[in-house]
C-alpha positions as CSV (number, residue, x, y, z in Angstrom):
1,M,15.9,-25.9,22.3
2,K,14.2,-23.7,19.8
3,K,15.5,-20.2,19.6
4,N,13.4,-18.2,17.1
5,F,9.8,-19.2,17.0
6,L,8.5,-15.8,18.0
7,S,10.5,-13.9,15.3
8,L,8.1,-12.2,12.9
9,T,10.6,-12.7,10.1
10,V,10.3,-16.5,10.2
11,S,8.5,-18.0,7.2
12,V,7.7,-21.7,7.3
13,A,6.5,-23.4,4.1
14,M,4.0,-26.2,4.8
15,A,3.1,-29.1,2.6
16,G,0.2,-31.5,2.3
17,T,-3.2,-31.7,0.6
18,V,-5.9,-29.0,0.3
19,L,-9.6,-29.5,0.3
20,A,-11.1,-29.0,-3.1
21,G,-12.8,-25.7,-3.5
22,C,-11.3,-24.1,-0.3
23,S,-10.3,-20.5,-0.2
24,S,-12.3,-19.7,-3.3
25,G,-13.7,-16.5,-1.7
26,S,-16.8,-16.9,-3.7
27,K,-19.8,-14.8,-2.7
28,D,-22.0,-17.5,-4.1
29,S,-20.8,-20.1,-1.6
30,A,-23.7,-22.0,0.1
31,G,-21.5,-22.6,3.1
32,K,-21.7,-20.9,6.5
33,V,-19.4,-20.5,9.5
34,Y,-20.2,-21.1,13.2
35,W,-17.3,-20.0,15.4
36,L,-17.5,-21.0,19.1
37,N,-15.3,-18.3,20.6
38,F,-12.9,-19.0,23.5
39,K,-12.3,-15.4,24.5
40,P,-15.2,-13.6,26.1
41,E,-13.4,-10.2,26.0
42,A,-13.3,-10.4,22.2
43,D,-17.0,-11.1,21.7
44,E,-18.0,-7.6,20.7
45,A,-15.3,-7.3,18.1
46,L,-16.0,-10.7,16.7
47,Q,-19.7,-10.0,16.3
48,Q,-18.7,-6.9,14.3
49,I,-16.2,-8.7,12.1
50,A,-18.8,-11.4,11.4
51,K,-21.2,-8.6,10.1
52,D,-18.4,-7.0,8.1
53,Y,-17.4,-10.3,6.5
54,K,-21.0,-11.1,5.5
55,E,-21.3,-7.7,3.8
56,E,-18.1,-8.3,1.9
57,T,-18.6,-11.9,0.9
58,G,-22.2,-12.8,1.5
59,V,-21.2,-15.6,3.8
60,E,-23.0,-15.9,7.1
61,V,-20.7,-16.1,10.2
62,K,-22.3,-17.0,13.5
63,V,-20.2,-16.2,16.6
64,V,-21.2,-17.8,19.9
65,T,-19.0,-16.9,22.9
66,A,-18.6,-19.4,25.8
67,A,-18.7,-17.9,29.3
68,S,-15.3,-17.6,31.1
69,G,-14.2,-21.0,32.3
70,K,-17.0,-22.8,30.6
71,Y,-15.6,-23.5,27.2
72,Q,-15.3,-27.3,27.3
73,E,-18.7,-27.6,28.8
74,T,-20.2,-25.3,26.1
75,L,-18.3,-27.1,23.3
76,T,-19.6,-30.5,24.5
77,A,-23.2,-29.2,24.5
78,E,-22.9,-27.5,21.1
79,M,-21.2,-30.4,19.4
80,D,-24.3,-32.5,20.1
81,K,-26.5,-30.2,18.2
82,S,-27.5,-30.6,14.5
83,E,-25.8,-27.3,13.6
84,A,-22.6,-27.7,15.5
85,P,-19.7,-25.3,15.5
86,T,-17.6,-25.4,12.3
87,L,-14.7,-23.5,14.0
88,F,-13.7,-24.2,17.6
89,V,-10.7,-24.3,19.9
90,V,-8.6,-27.3,20.6
91,G,-5.8,-25.7,22.7
92,N,-3.6,-28.5,24.1
93,Q,-2.8,-32.2,23.6
94,A,-5.4,-33.2,26.2
95,A,-8.0,-31.5,24.1
96,V,-6.7,-33.2,21.0
97,K,-7.2,-36.5,22.7
98,T,-10.8,-35.5,23.5
99,W,-11.7,-33.8,20.2
100,G,-9.3,-35.3,17.7
101,D,-11.9,-37.3,15.9
102,Y,-13.8,-34.1,15.2
103,C,-10.8,-32.2,13.8
104,Y,-10.4,-31.7,10.0
105,D,-6.8,-32.2,8.9
106,L,-5.6,-28.6,8.2
107,K,-2.4,-29.7,6.6
108,D,-1.7,-27.6,3.5
109,T,-5.0,-25.7,3.7
110,D,-4.5,-22.1,2.6
111,V,-4.7,-20.7,6.2
112,Y,-2.1,-23.3,7.3
113,K,0.3,-22.0,4.6
114,E,0.0,-18.5,6.0
115,L,1.7,-19.6,9.3
116,T,5.1,-18.3,10.1
117,T,5.9,-21.2,12.5
118,D,4.5,-24.6,13.5
119,D,5.4,-24.2,17.1
120,F,1.7,-23.6,18.0
121,T,0.4,-26.5,15.8
122,L,-1.2,-29.5,17.5
123,Y,-1.2,-32.9,15.8
124,N,-3.5,-35.9,15.9
125,G,-1.0,-38.5,14.7
126,E,0.1,-37.2,11.3
127,E,-2.9,-34.9,10.9
128,V,-2.9,-31.2,11.8
129,A,-5.7,-31.0,14.4
130,S,-5.5,-27.3,15.2
131,I,-3.3,-24.3,14.6
132,G,-2.5,-21.3,16.8
133,Y,-4.3,-18.1,15.9
134,C,-2.4,-16.0,18.5
135,Y,0.3,-16.5,21.1
136,E,1.0,-14.8,24.4
137,T,4.1,-14.4,26.5
138,F,4.6,-14.2,30.3
139,G,7.3,-13.4,32.7
140,I,8.1,-10.8,35.4
141,I,6.8,-7.3,34.4
142,V,9.2,-4.6,35.5
143,N,8.6,-1.0,36.4
144,K,11.8,0.4,35.0
145,T,11.3,3.8,36.6
146,L,11.0,2.4,40.1
147,L,13.9,0.0,39.5
148,A,16.1,2.9,38.5
149,K,15.0,4.8,41.7
150,A,16.2,1.9,43.7
151,G,19.6,2.1,41.9
152,Y,19.3,-0.7,39.4
153,S,18.5,-1.5,35.8
154,V,17.2,-4.6,34.1
155,E,20.7,-5.3,32.8
156,D,21.6,-6.0,36.5
157,I,19.3,-9.0,36.5
158,T,20.5,-12.0,34.6
159,N,19.6,-15.0,36.8
160,F,17.9,-16.0,40.0
161,N,20.8,-14.9,42.2
162,T,20.9,-11.4,40.8
163,L,17.1,-11.1,40.9
164,K,17.1,-12.1,44.5
165,S,19.8,-9.7,45.4
166,V,18.0,-6.8,43.8
167,A,14.6,-7.8,45.3
168,D,16.0,-8.4,48.8
169,D,17.6,-5.0,48.8
170,I,14.4,-3.2,47.5
171,H,12.4,-5.0,50.2
172,A,14.8,-4.1,52.9
173,R,14.6,-0.4,51.9
174,A,10.8,-0.4,51.1
175,G,10.1,2.1,53.8
176,E,12.5,4.7,52.5
177,L,11.8,4.0,48.8
178,G,8.0,4.1,49.1
179,F,7.6,0.8,47.2
180,D,8.4,-2.9,47.6
181,A,9.9,-5.5,45.3
182,F,6.9,-7.7,44.4
183,T,3.2,-7.2,44.1
184,S,1.0,-9.6,46.1
185,S,0.7,-13.2,45.2
186,G,-2.9,-13.8,46.1
187,M,-4.1,-17.4,46.0
188,D,-7.8,-16.9,45.3
189,D,-9.3,-17.9,42.0
190,S,-8.7,-14.5,40.4
191,S,-4.9,-14.8,40.9
192,S,-3.8,-18.4,41.8
193,W,-3.6,-19.4,38.1
194,R,-0.5,-17.1,37.8
195,F,1.3,-19.5,40.1
196,T,-0.2,-23.0,39.8
197,G,-0.3,-22.5,36.1
198,H,2.3,-20.0,34.8
199,L,4.9,-20.2,37.6
200,A,4.5,-24.0,37.8
201,N,5.3,-24.0,34.0
202,L,9.0,-23.5,34.8
203,P,9.6,-26.8,36.6
204,L,7.3,-28.6,34.1
205,Y,9.1,-27.1,31.2
206,Y,12.6,-28.0,32.3
207,E,11.5,-31.6,33.1
208,S,9.8,-31.8,29.7
209,V,13.1,-30.8,28.1
210,D,15.0,-33.4,30.1
211,D,12.6,-36.2,29.3
212,N,11.6,-35.1,25.8
213,W,7.8,-35.0,26.4
214,T,5.7,-35.4,23.3
215,E,2.5,-36.1,25.1
216,C,1.2,-35.9,28.7
217,P,3.3,-38.2,30.9
218,A,1.6,-40.5,33.3
219,E,3.9,-39.3,36.0
220,V,6.2,-36.4,36.7
221,K,9.4,-36.4,38.8
222,G,9.3,-32.9,40.3
223,T,13.0,-32.6,39.4
224,Y,12.9,-28.8,39.5
225,L,10.7,-28.2,42.6
226,D,13.5,-26.8,44.6
227,N,13.8,-24.1,41.9
228,F,10.0,-23.5,42.1
229,K,10.5,-23.1,45.9
230,N,13.3,-20.6,45.2
231,I,11.1,-18.2,43.3
232,W,7.9,-18.7,45.4
233,D,9.9,-17.9,48.6
234,L,11.1,-14.7,46.9
235,Y,7.6,-13.7,45.8
236,I,6.0,-14.1,49.3
237,T,9.0,-12.7,51.2
238,D,10.0,-9.6,49.3
239,S,6.5,-8.1,49.2
240,A,4.5,-5.8,51.4
241,V,1.8,-8.5,51.9
242,D,1.9,-11.0,54.8
243,K,2.2,-14.4,53.3
244,T,-0.2,-15.9,55.8
245,T,-3.0,-13.8,54.3
246,L,-2.5,-14.9,50.7
247,A,-5.0,-17.8,50.9
248,T,-7.9,-15.5,51.7
249,G,-7.3,-13.4,48.5
250,G,-8.8,-10.0,48.0
251,Y,-5.6,-8.6,46.6
252,D,-5.3,-6.7,43.3
253,A,-1.8,-7.1,42.0
254,E,-2.5,-5.2,38.8
255,A,-3.7,-2.2,40.8
256,E,-0.7,-2.4,43.1
257,F,1.6,-2.3,40.1
258,K,-0.3,0.5,38.4
259,D,-0.2,2.5,41.6
260,G,3.6,2.2,41.8
261,K,3.6,0.0,44.9
262,A,6.0,-2.6,43.6
263,V,8.8,-3.0,41.0
264,F,8.0,-6.6,39.9
265,Y,4.7,-8.2,38.8
266,Q,4.4,-11.7,37.4
267,N,2.0,-11.6,34.5
268,G,1.7,-11.7,30.7
269,S,1.5,-9.8,27.5
270,W,-2.2,-9.4,27.9
271,E,-1.6,-6.8,30.6
272,Y,-0.1,-4.4,28.1
273,S,-3.4,-2.6,27.4
274,A,-4.2,-2.0,31.0
275,L,-0.7,-1.0,32.1
276,S,-0.2,1.3,29.1
277,E,-3.0,3.4,30.6
278,V,-0.6,4.4,33.3
279,Y,2.9,3.8,31.9
280,G,4.7,4.7,28.7
281,D,6.4,2.0,26.7
282,D,9.8,3.2,27.9
283,E,8.8,2.7,31.6
284,M,8.1,-1.0,31.5
285,T,9.4,-4.3,30.2
286,M,9.4,-8.0,30.9
287,I,12.2,-10.2,32.2
288,P,12.3,-14.0,32.5
289,I,11.1,-15.9,35.6
290,Y,14.4,-17.0,37.0
291,T,14.5,-20.0,39.4
292,G,18.1,-20.9,39.7
293,V,18.3,-23.5,36.9
294,E,21.8,-24.0,35.5
295,G,22.4,-21.9,32.4
296,E,19.3,-19.7,32.9
297,E,21.3,-16.7,31.9
298,N,20.3,-17.8,28.4
299,Q,16.6,-18.2,29.2
300,G,14.0,-16.0,27.5
301,L,10.3,-15.5,28.2
302,C,7.6,-18.1,28.5
303,S,5.7,-18.0,25.2
304,G,2.8,-20.2,23.9
305,T,-0.9,-20.4,23.4
306,E,-4.1,-22.3,24.2
307,N,-5.8,-20.5,21.4
308,C,-5.8,-22.9,18.5
309,W,-8.4,-23.2,15.8
310,A,-9.8,-26.5,14.8
311,V,-12.3,-27.1,12.0
312,N,-15.2,-29.6,12.4
313,K,-14.6,-32.4,9.9
314,N,-18.2,-33.6,10.4
315,A,-19.6,-30.3,9.0
316,S,-20.7,-30.2,5.4
317,E,-18.1,-29.7,2.6
318,E,-19.6,-26.3,1.9
319,D,-19.4,-25.3,5.6
320,I,-15.8,-26.6,5.8
321,N,-14.8,-24.6,2.7
322,A,-16.6,-21.5,4.0
323,T,-14.8,-21.8,7.4
324,L,-11.4,-22.2,5.8
325,D,-12.0,-19.2,3.6
326,F,-13.0,-17.1,6.6
327,M,-9.9,-18.2,8.6
328,K,-7.6,-17.2,5.7
329,W,-9.4,-13.8,5.4
330,L,-8.9,-13.2,9.1
331,V,-5.1,-13.6,8.9
332,T,-4.5,-12.0,5.5
333,S,-6.9,-9.1,5.0
334,E,-6.2,-5.6,6.4
335,E,-9.4,-5.6,8.4
336,G,-9.0,-9.1,9.7
337,T,-5.4,-8.8,10.8
338,K,-6.1,-5.5,12.5
339,M,-8.9,-7.0,14.5
340,M,-6.9,-10.1,15.4
341,S,-4.0,-8.0,16.5
342,E,-6.2,-5.7,18.6
343,Q,-8.1,-8.5,20.2
344,F,-5.7,-11.4,20.5
345,G,-2.2,-9.8,20.4
346,E,0.6,-11.3,18.3
347,I,-0.6,-13.6,15.6
348,P,1.9,-16.1,13.9
349,Y,1.0,-15.3,10.3
350,K,2.9,-13.7,7.4
351,N,0.6,-10.7,7.1
352,A,0.2,-10.0,10.8
353,A,-0.5,-6.4,11.6
354,E,2.2,-4.6,13.5
355,N,1.9,-5.0,17.2
356,N,3.4,-2.3,19.6
357,N,3.1,-4.4,22.7
358,V,6.5,-3.9,24.5
359,F,6.2,-7.3,26.2
360,F,6.2,-9.1,22.8
361,K,9.2,-6.8,21.8
362,A,11.0,-8.0,24.9
363,A,10.3,-11.6,23.9
364,N,11.6,-11.1,20.4
365,E,14.7,-9.2,21.6
366,A,15.6,-12.1,23.9
367,L,15.3,-14.5,21.0
368,E,17.3,-12.2,18.7
369,A,20.0,-12.2,21.4
370,G,20.2,-16.0,21.1
371,K,18.2,-16.9,24.2
372,Y,15.8,-19.8,24.3
373,S,12.0,-19.5,24.7
374,V,10.3,-21.4,27.4
375,A,7.4,-23.3,25.9
376,W,4.1,-23.8,27.7
377,A,4.6,-27.2,29.2
378,F,1.5,-26.7,31.5
379,N,-0.6,-27.4,28.4
380,Y,0.1,-31.1,29.2
381,T,-1.5,-30.9,32.7
382,P,-4.1,-33.7,33.2
383,N,-7.5,-32.5,34.7
384,V,-5.9,-29.1,34.9
385,D,-8.5,-27.5,37.3
386,Q,-8.3,-30.4,39.8
387,W,-4.5,-30.5,39.7
388,R,-4.2,-26.8,40.2
389,S,-6.7,-26.9,43.0
390,G,-4.5,-29.4,44.8
391,M,-1.5,-27.1,44.3
392,V,-3.4,-24.1,45.7
393,A,-4.2,-26.0,48.9
394,A,-0.7,-27.2,49.4
395,M,0.9,-23.8,48.7
396,N,-1.5,-22.2,51.2
397,K,-0.4,-24.7,53.8
398,Y,3.2,-23.9,53.1
399,D,2.6,-20.1,53.3
400,N,1.2,-20.8,56.8
401,G,4.2,-22.6,58.1
402,E,3.7,-26.2,57.0
403,S,6.1,-28.3,55.1
404,W,7.1,-27.8,51.4
405,D,6.6,-31.6,51.2
406,N,2.9,-30.8,50.8
407,V,3.6,-28.9,47.6
408,V,5.9,-31.7,46.3
409,S,3.1,-34.3,46.9
410,A,0.5,-32.1,45.2
411,F,2.7,-31.6,42.2
412,V,4.0,-35.2,41.8
413,D,1.3,-37.4,43.3
414,G,-1.5,-35.1,42.2
415,W,-0.3,-35.3,38.6
416,A,-0.4,-39.2,38.7
417,T,-3.8,-39.1,40.3
418,Q,-5.3,-36.7,37.8
419,Y,-3.6,-38.5,34.8
420,K,-5.2,-41.8,36.0
421,A,-8.6,-40.1,36.4
422,A,-8.4,-38.5,33.0
423,N,-7.4,-41.8,31.3
424,E,-9.6,-44.4,33.0
């Protein structure tokens, strides 16, 4: 298992071929850039950076932002136009399978050489189809102040058994403490992705390691579904929320955590900005999602990305060159790296601006201590929305007293069904 891919000190030299004329930085370039953006929350900043870049270089940068949850639909429509995106997102192997024929080989381009790691690089055969422009990390966010009030510290939690012991005790004393162990685990659309995506990543990851996945498997075994059940039972039991109400949604776990109603909150590094409005950096951290897997005392956080740049190889040579120049500027210039850090978080490039996000610091500290990072195996999921929908339905049934076998079936049989549907 890889143990250092988040370290900002890593420097990986890449080799290959570079497109003639790329990264010239010439203001006289006839090329232009069309970026189809994946992150709606970054639109305002990207529109401004496009204006700034044009003032500096004379190169036109058009930024179009897809609506939330509509990226693939928008990309399909835009790629059919005469002026298609030159810069777009291909964020997982399923997307490579769909869009690989449109992806320019980024091997040894100047922006590729700026990467500190290739852990977020996606390949189409031997070609580099897309490269990560940021990464994120998720786990269990901890209110250290409340944990201390309950008589514990993060050092007391090293695996599932110790997590359960602490959470059970806090839940049992919730009345006297004034807070519970876990925030709500709502299963409506605004929250269920945390569990059918991020939590389900744990059993998928360990199975992917066992079976050495290099592409989406036609079938999964569900080897670690008992571990998935361990942590899910803990979430829905050691909480102030009645598990039979989770299906209806309407809960706001972030608000619960900000209001000091619970010690633990499963979420990711993207929550730092919102939570830092309430808590100081010394009041919160992130710990791994422990599920009872053997050796998990050496487990770190779950780190990865679906934010990977691809360049349209069907664009003109001038537009390809202009796009590669722009990408390099974003990850090397002071203005570009500052914007990237502020909008996207940690970026895996040599000149990345300093990021003060304590959750990234927790991820790096774990790696520096020799712990392994948990990769985003959920990126392999076939027909992801449909598969997760099946998981939501099955987990809701379980929460209301039906058999866990429904979840096993949704996980295993649902995967096979969606793989077949995606590959017919």
